[in-house]
C-alpha positions in Angstrom: 45.9 206.1 47.8 42.8 207.5 46.3 39.4 208.2 48.0 36.1 209.0 46.9 34.4 210.2 50.2 37.4 212.2 51.8 40.5 214.0 51.2 43.9 213.3 52.8 46.6 215.8 52.7 50.0 215.9 54.5 51.9 219.3 54.9 54.8 220.0 57.2 54.2 216.8 59.4 50.5 217.4 59.7 47.9 215.3 57.9 44.5 216.6 57.3 41.6 214.3 56.8 38.4 215.9 55.4 35.2 214.0 55.1 33.5 215.0 52.1 30.3 213.0 51.6 27.4 215.5 50.6 24.9 216.6 51.8 25.6 215.7 55.6 28.8 213.9 55.5 27.2 210.8 56.7 29.1 207.8 58.0 28.0 205.6 55.2 29.7 202.1 55.1 31.9 203.6 52.4 32.9 206.5 54.5 33.8 204.1 57.3 36.1 202.0 55.1 37.9 205.0 53.5 38.5 206.5 56.8 39.8 203.1 58.3 42.3 203.1 55.3 43.3 206.9 55.6 44.2 206.4 59.4 45.9 203.2 58.5 47.9 205.3 55.9 48.8 208.1 58.3 49.7 205.5 60.9 52.3 204.0 58.6 53.8 207.5 57.3 56.8 208.5 59.6 56.6 211.9 58.3 53.2 212.5 59.9 53.5 213.6 63.4 49.8 214.5 64.1 46.4 214.3 62.4 43.6 217.0 61.9 40.2 215.5 61.1 37.3 217.7 59.9 34.3 217.9 57.5 33.8 219.5 54.3 31.2 222.4 53.9 29.1 223.4 56.9 29.0 219.7 58.3 31.5 217.8 60.4 29.6 214.5 60.4 25.6 214.7 60.6 25.3 211.1 61.5 24.9 207.7 60.0 23.4 207.1 56.5 19.9 206.5 57.8 18.9 205.0 54.3 21.5 202.4 54.9 20.4 201.8 58.5 16.7 201.3 57.4 17.6 198.3 55.4 19.9 196.5 58.0 19.0 193.2 59.4 19.9 192.7 63.1 22.9 190.8 62.3 24.0 193.4 59.7 23.4 196.1 62.3 25.6 194.3 64.8 28.5 194.1 62.0 28.0 197.7 61.2 28.3 198.7 64.8 31.4 196.7 65.1 33.0 198.1 61.9 32.2 201.8 63.3 33.6 200.9 66.7 36.8 199.5 65.1 37.2 202.8 63.4 36.9 204.8 66.5 39.2 202.6 68.4 41.6 203.0 65.6 41.4 206.8 65.8 41.4 206.8 69.7 44.5 204.5 69.9 46.5 206.0 67.2 50.2 206.8 68.5 49.6 210.1 66.8 47.7 212.7 68.3 44.3 213.5 66.5 42.6 216.9 66.6 38.8 216.8 65.7 38.2 220.3 64.0 34.4 220.4 64.5 33.1 222.8 61.8 29.4 222.0 62.1 26.9 219.4 63.0 28.4 216.5 65.0 25.3 214.3 65.6 25.1 210.6 66.2 28.1 208.9 64.5 29.5 212.4 64.2 29.7 213.2 67.8 31.0 209.5 68.4 33.9 210.2 65.9 34.5 213.6 67.3 34.8 211.9 70.8 37.4 209.4 69.5 39.7 212.4 68.7 42.5 213.1 71.1 41.3 216.7 71.4 38.5 218.6 70.0 38.2 222.4 68.7 34.5 223.4 67.5 33.5 226.5 65.9 30.8 228.7 67.5 28.1 227.3 65.1 28.9 223.5 65.8 26.1 221.3 67.3 26.5 218.1 69.1 24.1 215.1 70.1 23.2 211.6 70.2 19.7 211.7 68.7 19.6 207.9 68.1 16.7 207.3 70.5 14.5 209.4 68.5 14.9 206.9 65.7 14.2 203.9 68.2 17.8 203.1 68.1 21.0 203.4 70.3 24.4 204.8 69.5 26.5 202.1 68.1 29.9 203.5 67.7 30.8 203.9 71.3 28.7 206.8 72.1 27.3 205.0 75.4 30.8 204.5 76.6 32.7 207.5 75.7 30.2 210.1 76.5 29.8 209.2 80.1 33.6 209.1 80.4 34.0 212.5 78.9 31.2 214.6 80.7 30.1 212.3 83.5 27.1 210.0 83.6 24.4 212.6 84.5 25.1 214.8 81.5 25.8 212.0 79.3 22.5 210.1 80.1 20.6 213.2 79.6 22.0 213.7 76.1 21.8 209.8 75.4 18.1 209.4 76.8 16.5 212.6 75.5 18.5 212.8 72.0 18.6 216.5 72.4 21.2 218.6 70.6 23.4 221.1 72.4 25.5 223.9 71.0 29.3 224.6 71.1 29.3 226.7 74.3 27.2 224.0 76.2 29.7 221.2 74.8 32.5 223.2 75.9 31.0 223.8 79.4 30.5 220.1 79.8 34.1 219.2 78.6 32.9 217.6 75.3 35.1 220.0 73.4 38.4 221.6 74.4 37.9 224.9 72.8 35.3 227.0 70.7 36.5 229.4 68.1 35.0 231.6 65.3 34.4 229.7 62.1 37.1 231.3 60.1 39.8 230.5 62.6 39.0 226.9 63.1 41.5 225.4 60.9 44.3 227.8 62.1 43.7 227.0 65.6 43.3 223.1 64.9 46.8 223.3 62.9 48.3 225.3 65.9 47.2 222.8 68.3 48.4 219.8 66.1 51.7 221.3 65.9 51.9 221.6 69.6 51.1 218.2 70.2 53.6 217.0 67.4 56.4 218.8 69.2 56.4 216.7 72.5 57.9 213.4 72.8 55.7 211.1 70.6 56.5 207.9 72.8 55.6 209.9 76.0 52.3 211.3 74.4 51.4 207.7 73.7 52.3 206.3 77.0 50.3 209.4 78.7 47.2 208.6 76.5 47.4 205.0 77.4 47.7 205.6 81.1 44.7 208.1 81.0 42.4 205.8 78.8 43.1 202.5 80.5 43.1 204.3 84.0 39.6 205.4 83.5 38.4 201.4 83.6 40.5 200.7 86.7 40.4 201.6 90.5 42.6 204.6 91.4 45.1 202.2 92.9 45.3 200.0 90.0 45.5 203.3 87.7 48.4 204.3 90.1 50.3 201.2 89.3 49.7 201.3 85.7 51.1 204.8 85.8 54.3 203.8 87.7 54.8 200.9 85.2 54.5 203.2 82.1 56.5 206.0 84.0 59.4 203.4 84.1 58.8 202.3 80.6 59.3 205.9 79.5 62.8 205.8 81.0 63.7 203.0 78.7 63.3 205.3 75.6 66.0 207.5 73.8 63.4 210.2 73.8 63.6 210.5 77.6 67.3 210.7 77.5 67.0 213.4 74.7 64.2 215.3 76.5 65.9 215.5 79.9 69.5 216.4 78.2 67.8 219.1 76.2 66.2 220.7 79.2 69.6 220.6 81.0 71.5 222.1 78.1 68.7 224.6 77.6 68.0 223.7 73.9 64.9 222.3 72.0 64.7 218.6 72.2 64.9 216.4 69.1 62.7 213.6 69.6 62.9 210.6 67.4 60.0 208.5 68.7 62.3 205.9 70.2 
């Protein structure tokens, strides 16, 4: 499958998707469509065990295409928001872990797509923010929902309502990113993390994500019931039998994702 605004490479079970839409790697309609296709492709590729999402050059994604936004009618804006939300949900719910390798500015839609990744590693030069209010807009790709869940309502509202930008160190302190590294180490660190995630039981990983994400919208007691249900479901898998047997036999597990 060919792309104009991104690159997709698969090596040793890790798919790397690089957004390449100069100058700002903006999330134009075309980029959203191509990302949706790329993630659909890696979802169906049995050889892919984990995904790295990054940006070309010095940008991760600096936001939406403002030129496109300026021309949208209210109905078109709603449709645009839903298309972006669909993409973010596809990334977030992908059965395979997605590591966001944040190599530069992650603003607006860039921050939102970063938050949809399973885990995030940023360079020490990365910047994060939801500056939509400075344009008289609000986030449309899930920012008002994911940011409070990641960093808590107080810090999230400060970022959402001021439109201020924060650096990678502050993003790490708030819990928006999992790790900050020097720029030249980013992709090596992202691949190491992707390989680590790819080595665990894939069904167990997806069930754990499901329990955590769905549990955040429930009461603690309902979340516990969900966890017990999914815990029992895990025992119906071949991976659970293989994982426990491998532990007892002191060998590496050979998970099949079944």
